N, C-alpha and C positions, 0 to 999 in steps of 0.2 A: 816653323820657328816662332817662338813667342815674342811679343812686342818688347818685353823687358830684355830678353836676350839680344834681340836685334839692336836695341838701344846701347847695350853694353858693348856689343861688337863694333858699333859705329864709334863709340867713345874710344875704344882701344885702337881702332883704325886711325882716328883723328890724331891721337897722341903719337902713335908710331910714325905716321906720315910727317908730322912736325919734326920729330926727333931725327928721322932719316934725312929729311931735307936739310936740317941744320948740319948734320954730319957730312952730307954731300958738299955743302958750301964750304965746310972746313977742310975738305979733302981727306977725311978720316975713313979710309976704305975698310979697315978692320972693324971699326965701329959700325959702319953700314951693314956689314955682313952679320955681326953679332946682333944688331937690332932686328934684322930680318928674321933670323933664326928664333930670337926671343918672341917676336910677334907671332910667328907661326905656332910656337909651343903654347903661348897664352891663349890664342884664339881657339886652338883645338881643345885645350882644357875647359874653356868656357862652353864650347859647343857640346862636348861629351859629358861634362859634369864630373863630379868627384869619383864616380864609379866607372866612367867610360861607357862604351857600348856593350 
């Protein structure tokens, strides 16, 4: 994994960690699930690139 990709993944992780923690504090279970799914999708797109594997 390249350093720029690792940096982008870390930034994505940091963002979603903050957002999920805020949703947990607010008790918004549906938002927690949605953020989790969205994070997975965005991370996979970042890793596989525009064309995928």
